[in-house]
Structure formats: structure tokens, C-alpha cells
LOLUMKOL-564993 format. One line per field, with one value per residue: residue number from 0; residue in three letters; x, y, z of N, C-alpha, C in turn. Coordinates in steps of 0.05 Angstrom, whole numbers. Example, Ala and Ser with C-alpha at 12.3 -4.5 7.8 and 13.67 -1.06 7.14 Angstrom:
! residues 2
nr <- c(0|1)
rest <- c(ALA|SER)
n.X <- c(264|257)
n.Y <- c(-114|-45)
n.Z <- c(156|142)
ca.X <- c(246|273)
ca.Y <- c(-90|-21)
ca.Z <- c(156|143)
c.X <- c(264|258)
c.Y <- c(-66|1)
c.Z <- c(156|157)
This chain:
! residues 114
nr <- c(0|1|2|3|4|5|6|7|8|9|10|11|12|13|14|15|16|17|18|19|20|21|22|23|24|25|26|27|28|29|30|31|32|33|34|35|36|37|38|39|40|41|42|43|44|45|46|47|48|49|50|51|52|53|54|55|56|57|58|59|60|61|62|63|64|65|66|67|68|69|70|71|72|73|74|75|76|77|78|79|80|81|82|83|84|85|86|87|88|89|90|91|92|93|94|95|96|97|98|99|100|101|102|103|104|105|106|107|108|109|110|111|112|113)
rest <- c(MET|VAL|CYS|ASN|THR|GLN|ILE|PRO|LEU|ASP|GLY|ALA|ALA|LYS|LEU|ALA|ARG|ILE|ASN|ARG|PRO|ALA|GLU|PRO|ILE|PHE|THR|ILE|ALA|LEU|PRO|ALA|MET|LEU|ALA|GLN|ILE|ALA|THR|PRO|PHE|GLY|ASN|TYR|VAL|MET|THR|SER|LEU|ILE|SER|THR|TYR|ASN|ASP|SER|ALA|VAL|ALA|ALA|TRP|ALA|VAL|VAL|SER|GLY|LEU|THR|ILE|VAL|ALA|PHE|GLY|GLY|ILE|PHE|ALA|LEU|SER|GLY|ALA|ILE|SER|GLY|ILE|PHE|ALA|GLN|ASN|PHE|GLY|ALA|GLY|LEU|SER|ASP|ARG|LEU|ARG|THR|THR|TYR|ARG|ASP|ALA|LEU|ILE|PHE|CYS|THR|PRO|ILE|HIS|TRP)
n.X <- c(2986|2962|2954|2910|2903|2876|2899|2865|2863|2878|2854|2898|2936|2908|2905|2959|2970|2941|2964|3017|3023|3004|3039|3084|3054|3030|3076|3090|3041|3021|3055|3042|2987|2987|3013|2974|2935|2957|2953|2896|2888|2922|2896|2849|2867|2888|2842|2809|2839|2839|2785|2775|2778|2741|2683|2698|2753|2756|2731|2768|2811|2791|2789|2843|2862|2836|2858|2911|2909|2895|2939|2983|2969|2988|3041|3032|3006|3046|3085|3058|3055|3106|3138|3123|3139|3194|3206|3193|3230|3278|3275|3278|3329|3343|3380|3389|3338|3319|3350|3331|3276|3280|3304|3264|3222|3243|3246|3192|3173|3203|3188|3138|3148|3177)
n.Y <- c(-3471|-3406|-3348|-3298|-3243|-3180|-3117|-3066|-3002|-2934|-2868|-2837|-2876|-2905|-2866|-2859|-2909|-2907|-2864|-2879|-2913|-2875|-2833|-2831|-2818|-2769|-2739|-2727|-2710|-2666|-2619|-2615|-2605|-2556|-2525|-2525|-2496|-2446|-2408|-2397|-2375|-2331|-2301|-2291|-2258|-2214|-2197|-2182|-2139|-2104|-2094|-2055|-2007|-1995|-2017|-2018|-2026|-2078|-2105|-2094|-2123|-2175|-2180|-2177|-2222|-2263|-2256|-2269|-2323|-2342|-2324|-2351|-2404|-2444|-2451|-2468|-2516|-2543|-2549|-2586|-2630|-2642|-2667|-2721|-2739|-2730|-2765|-2815|-2820|-2815|-2859|-2899|-2892|-2859|-2812|-2777|-2765|-2739|-2692|-2671|-2664|-2625|-2583|-2573|-2557|-2509|-2480|-2476|-2446|-2398|-2358|-2344|-2317|-2273)
n.Z <- c(1529|1517|1553|1547|1571|1580|1598|1629|1599|1613|1593|1572|1560|1521|1481|1469|1449|1402|1375|1364|1316|1280|1280|1240|1195|1207|1211|1159|1139|1170|1160|1105|1107|1133|1095|1055|1079|1085|1042|1036|1087|1086|1046|1073|1115|1084|1056|1099|1119|1074|1071|1106|1080|1032|993|939|941|960|918|877|898|894|838|825|853|825|774|785|795|744|715|737|735|699|717|769|758|731|772|804|771|754|793|795|745|748|792|770|728|756|790|751|736|694|676|634|616|661|660|611|623|664|636|597|631|651|603|592|636|638|597|617|664|647)
ca.X <- c(2963|2969|2935|2905|2889|2881|2900|2849|2879|2865|2851|2924|2948|2894|2913|2987|2969|2931|2983|3042|3023|2997|3060|3097|3035|3027|3102|3088|3014|3017|3066|3027|2961|2993|3019|2949|2919|2971|2943|2869|2890|2933|2875|2830|2879|2889|2814|2799|2853|2829|2757|2773|2777|2714|2675|2714|2779|2752|2726|2794|2827|2779|2798|2872|2865|2828|2878|2935|2904|2897|2966|3002|2957|3006|3064|3023|3001|3072|3097|3045|3059|3134|3150|3118|3157|3222|3209|3193|3255|3299|3273|3287|3357|3345|3389|3386|3310|3317|3360|3312|3252|3287|3307|3237|3207|3254|3238|3163|3167|3217|3173|3116|3157|3189)
ca.Y <- c(-3454|-3378|-3333|-3272|-3225|-3152|-3098|-3042|-2978|-2908|-2851|-2829|-2900|-2911|-2846|-2865|-2933|-2899|-2844|-2892|-2919|-2851|-2813|-2826|-2806|-2740|-2726|-2716|-2698|-2641|-2597|-2613|-2592|-2528|-2512|-2521|-2476|-2420|-2389|-2386|-2359|-2306|-2287|-2282|-2234|-2192|-2187|-2167|-2113|-2087|-2087|-2031|-1984|-1993|-2039|-2018|-2038|-2107|-2114|-2094|-2145|-2199|-2182|-2183|-2250|-2280|-2255|-2283|-2352|-2348|-2319|-2371|-2431|-2463|-2457|-2485|-2543|-2556|-2558|-2609|-2653|-2648|-2684|-2749|-2744|-2732|-2789|-2838|-2821|-2819|-2887|-2916|-2887|-2845|-2785|-2760|-2756|-2720|-2667|-2661|-2654|-2601|-2562|-2566|-2542|-2482|-2467|-2470|-2426|-2373|-2337|-2336|-2298|-2249)
ca.Z <- c(1529|1519|1568|1533|1589|1572|1620|1622|1594|1618|1569|1561|1548|1496|1461|1461|1432|1376|1363|1356|1287|1264|1281|1215|1176|1213|1206|1132|1133|1183|1144|1080|1113|1139|1069|1040|1094|1086|1022|1043|1111|1077|1033|1094|1128|1066|1051|1123|1120|1052|1075|1123|1062|1021|976|914|946|962|890|863|909|882|810|825|861|803|752|794|791|716|705|747|734|686|734|791|748|726|797|814|753|748|813|787|722|759|808|753|713|775|798|729|730|668|682|610|616|683|649|591|637|678|615|586|651|651|579|595|657|635|583|633|684|635)
c.X <- c(2971|2946|2933|2889|2896|2880|2884|2867|2864|2865|2878|2938|2935|2902|2941|2988|2959|2951|3008|3042|3017|3019|3075|3079|3033|3054|3102|3062|3011|3030|3051|3000|2966|2999|2994|2932|2931|2958|2915|2871|2902|2913|2854|2841|2879|2861|2804|2813|2843|2801|2754|2771|2749|2708|2691|2741|2777|2746|2752|2811|2817|2788|2827|2877|2857|2848|2904|2932|2906|2925|2986|2992|2975|3030|3056|3017|3027|3086|3084|3051|3088|3147|3146|3136|3186|3225|3210|3220|3279|3299|3282|3316|3362|3354|3387|3358|3305|3327|3342|3287|3257|3290|3280|3220|3217|3245|3208|3158|3180|3201|3149|3124|3169|3167)
c.Y <- c(-3425|-3364|-3305|-3254|-3197|-3135|-3074|-3017|-2953|-2892|-2844|-2853|-2908|-2892|-2851|-2889|-2926|-2881|-2857|-2899|-2894|-2831|-2809|-2813|-2776|-2725|-2713|-2700|-2670|-2617|-2593|-2599|-2562|-2512|-2507|-2500|-2448|-2400|-2379|-2368|-2331|-2288|-2276|-2257|-2210|-2180|-2172|-2140|-2094|-2078|-2063|-2005|-1980|-2017|-2041|-2030|-2069|-2119|-2115|-2117|-2172|-2203|-2190|-2212|-2269|-2280|-2269|-2313|-2359|-2345|-2340|-2399|-2451|-2470|-2474|-2513|-2558|-2565|-2582|-2634|-2661|-2667|-2714|-2757|-2748|-2758|-2814|-2842|-2826|-2848|-2906|-2912|-2873|-2816|-2767|-2749|-2736|-2692|-2654|-2650|-2628|-2578|-2554|-2550|-2513|-2467|-2459|-2447|-2399|-2352|-2327|-2315|-2273|-2235)
c.Z <- c(1534|1534|1556|1551|1580|1597|1612|1620|1601|1592|1556|1548|1522|1474|1451|1443|1404|1361|1352|1326|1269|1263|1254|1194|1181|1210|1178|1127|1146|1168|1117|1085|1119|1113|1053|1053|1091|1066|1029|1068|1104|1063|1053|1108|1109|1060|1075|1126|1098|1057|1093|1106|1052|1003|950|918|948|934|874|872|897|853|809|833|839|780|760|790|762|706|713|747|721|703|757|782|742|751|809|797|751|768|806|764|731|774|791|739|732|784|777|723|704|672|658|609|638|673|629|604|651|658|603|605|653|626|580|614|652|620|600|653|673|621)
């Protein structure tokens, strides 16, 4: 016969019991969350600094921000998509396709930057 007695846990022990399985998740998730917050926070700081000038400066900043998104949209999309393509080919051991994917990504991105 197994005795299943539970020892009452205080708040810190309960928190430690919850955090233990979540720790590997937050090891990856926390830097990813901070990376996603960095750009909006930077825009907040820049907009608040520019707003000390006048409304026209804020309007110009909004136009430049919008044009930046349009100008770099393809590169941002490529960076999001290319990792899956690389991982699939790497996992399959297809090094020739890895080289081709890398070359094609460079060919795509180089004219945009020049």
C-alpha cells in the first residue's frame, strides 16, 4: 500500500515547483520576446524625441518609418522564411541545396542593398 500524503507548500515552494518546468521555455522565449519589443520601444523613444520639435517633424518621421517598412519588407520576409528552408535541407543532409539556398538569398538581397 502506497501512502500518498502531500506536504503543504508555502508560496515560494509553489512558485519553484511551477518555474522548474517552465525554465527551458523561458530560456528561449525571454530573449525572443525582448527582440520583438526592441523595435517598438526604439520607435517610442525616437518619436518622443522628435516630438519636441514640431508636428511636421513627427509627420516626416512617420513617412520615413513607413518607407523603411516598405523598402526592407522583402529582406525581413526572407530572414523569416530562410531559416525553415535551411533547417529542412540541413536536416536532410542536402549540403548542395544549402549552398544553393544561401547563394540565391545573397542574389536576392544584394540588389536591394545597392
